[in-house]
N, C-alpha and C positions, 0 to 999 in steps of 0.2 A: 511053263517052259522057259523061265528066265535064267539067264547066265549066272553062274556063281558070283558071290560078292568077292571071293577070292581073286577072280579075274579082274574085277573093276579095282581092286586093291592094287594088283601089280601094274596096270596101267597107270593109276595115280601116282604110285612111287617112282616109275619110270619117268614120267613127265616131270615130277618135282626134282629128280636128280640129273636132269637134262633140260632145264628151262631155256637156255640160250641155244643150245645145240640139241635138239631132241634126238633121242636114240631110236635106231631101228636098224634092221638088217639090209645087206646089200641085196639087190634084185639083179640077178645076171643071165638067167634063162628064161626062155619064152615059158609063159604059164598057159598051156593050152588045155582047154577043158570043155566039157559039155554042160551047158548052163540051162538046159531046158525047164520049163516050167515044173514046179513041184509035182511029182507023181504021187506023193502019199495021200491017203484019204483025209487027212486033217486039213480044214480049211482054216488059213490064217490071213490075218490083215497084215500084208507084207509092208516093208519099210522101204522108201526110196532115199538113198543117201547121194546127194549130188555134191562131189568133190570139185570145188573150184581150184584150178592149178594152172601151171604155165612151164614151159620148157626151161625159162631162164629163172626160176623161182627156186632157190638153193634149199628151202625148207619143205618143199612139196613132195620129195620122196618119203620123208617121215610121215607126213599126213596119209599119203596113199597106204602105207603100211597099216596104219591104224584102221583105215577104212576095210582094207582086205583082211585084216586080222579078225573084224567083225563078221565079215562075210564068210570066212572059214569056220568061225564059231558057230555061226547060225546060217548055214548055206541055204536052207529053204525059207528064209525069212527077209534077206536083204538083197536089194538091187542096187548096183553102184552105177552112177553115171559120172564120169570124169570129164569135167568141162574145161578145156583150155580157153581163156578169155583174159582180157586186159592188157596192160602195157607189157608185161613180162611174157606174154605169149606171142608178141611180135618178133617175127623171125629177123635174124641178123643178115646184112648183105653179104657176108662170107663166113667161113669157119664151119663149125659143128652145128649151128642153130640156124640153118637156112630153111628148114622145113617148117610147115604151117599146119597146126591143128585147130586152128580158130575156125568157127562156123557162124553164120548170121544168127542162129539160134542161140548159141552160146554167148554171144556178144550181147544180145538183148536180154538174156536172163541176168547176166552179169550187171547191166545197167538197171534193170528193173529192181532186182535185190540188192542194189547198192553195195555189191562187193568191194568196189574200190574204196569205200569208207573204211574197211578194215583190211583190205589186202589179201592177196593169196599167200597161204592156203587158207581157206574158210570152206564151210559147207552149210547145205540145207538138208534137214532130215524131215521127210514128208511135208516140207514146207511149212512147217509150223512155226508160228512167231516165237522169237527168243526173247523179245521186249518190245517196248512201245516203237512201233514202225520199223522193227528189225526182224529179220529171218535168219541171218547168218550166225553159225555156231562154231566156235573155235575147235579144231581137231581135237585138243586135250578133253574136251567135253563130250565128243561123239559116244564114247562107250556108255557112259552113264545116261545119256539122252536115249540111246537106243534101248537100253535095258528097261526104261520106263514104259517103253511102247510095245515091247514083244508080246504082251498078253492082251493087247487092245482087241476088242471084239470086231470080226470083220463085218463090213456092211454089204459087200457085194464080192462076187467071184469074177475073174476074167479068164476065159478059154480062148486061147490063141491057135489059130491054124494058118499055116504059111505055105504057099506055093511059090516056088523059086525056078526060073529058067536061066541055067548058066549060060546058055548061048547068048542071050541078049541081056542078062543080069536084071531081068525084071522079077519083081517080088509083089506078090498078091497076099494081102492079109485080111483074114476074118476074124473079128472079135466079138465072142458072145459074152454080155455082161448079165449075170443073173443076181437079182436082189435077194439078200438072206433076212432082210427085215423090212418093214414099213420105212420109207425115207423121203423126205420132202424137199431136199435141196437140189438146185439146179447144178448139173454136172458137165464138165467137158472131158474129152478123151484126147490123149496125145499118143502119137506113135513115133518113137525115136528110133535111131540106128546107131549102135556102137560097133566098134571094132577093137578087138582084144590082142594083146601080145604083139604090139608094134615095137620093134628095136630101133632105137634112136637114141642120141646122146641127151643127157639131162644135166643142168647144173645142180650142184649138190655142195653144202658146206658143213654137214654134219660130221664130225671126226669119226664116228662109229658106222658111218656108211662110206665105204671105199677109202677110208683114212681121211675122210674130208675132201677128197678129190671129185671132181665132175665125173659122172658115169657115162662112158662111151657106148655101152651095150645095154642101156636102161630099158626095161620092159614096161612100156606104157600100156597100162590096163584100162579096159572098159572106156575107151575113147569115144565121146560123142562125135558123130559124123554128120548128122543131119536129122530131119524130120520128114515124114510122109504127109503131115499134115500141118506144118507150120509150127511157130514157137508155142502158141497157146493151144493148138489142137482144134477140135471140132467140138460142136454141140453133141453131148450124148442125150440129155434130156433137160428141158426146162420145167417139167411137170413132175408132181409127186408120184412115187412109185409104191406099189405094194410088194410084200413078201412074195417071191416066186416070179415077178415079172422078169422078162427077159427082152433085152435089146441087143440086136446084132448090127454091127457095122462093118464096113468094108473099105480097105485102103489099098493103094497101089504105088509103085514107085520103081526107080532104077538105080542099081548101085553103081558108084563111080568105079572106073577101071583102075583107078589108084588104090582101091582098098582090096584087101584079101577076103573075098567072099567066103572061104572056109573059116574065117574067124569073125564074121559079122553077125550081129544079134539084133532082134528086135526087142525094144524096152516100150511097153505099152502101161500107161498109168492114167487113172481117172482122178479129177480133182475138183474140189468146190469152186465154182466161178466167184463166189463172194469173198472167201477167205484165202484161196489158193491152196488149201491144205489137200494133200494127196490121201485118198481114202483107200486105194488099192493099186497095186503094180504088179506086173509079171514080166518075165523076159524068156526069149525063146531063139534058139539058134536058127539062122536062115537056112542053112544047108547041112 
């Protein structure tokens, strides 16, 4: 199920022609969609792409379009977390950039994965290491990296069930984890919340996006809002499991009244506690 090499070639040529000001299209309308878990019968090892960005990062709209272009191309294989963190995510005292998308979770991830060493935009892909003591991957390399991972054999499946009370904005989540093979690594599980299609200004310097001007009606996609169980999640298992084993976990929390609950999603992923590599991820609309 790999994407065509033509698609990769197009991305590489586009990057080569816009090294200083990467090329992408303007985003000007809300992108409202239903992103429930894959309903096909094919079990995939899905990919988590964490896009580190910021409201005052002028090249970040370009990175976002690369990420969501990949999502469009493989909608049942890729889950995106857009993480606003770092100096460029700090709100201004006045003007367009007074809003704050930062979270304690995002800031902790930003620090742990040493994002400041390379700066926004950058990303993590299933939190695989890209070099010695390095996890970050430049947006220009996201398509090729994703392409090498699309046929990875799934180790587990995640089945999400959510109950939401719109009156008090409480959400209860049940996650069923089923092993598809014998597996001996200790695993943690994270339950994050994102909000999609938030219309707020965004800095931009790419001449092919809004003529190089800042974007006042920018559509912020898949914005990390928080976690139901902390930055590093909860223990799923510390013991080896055999194929067919099922582990069920439950989580609960309350959505902020500042978020549009009609556009909030659960992003649930399981990762190895030793290497931090994500072995499975799913997302589900909360309501």
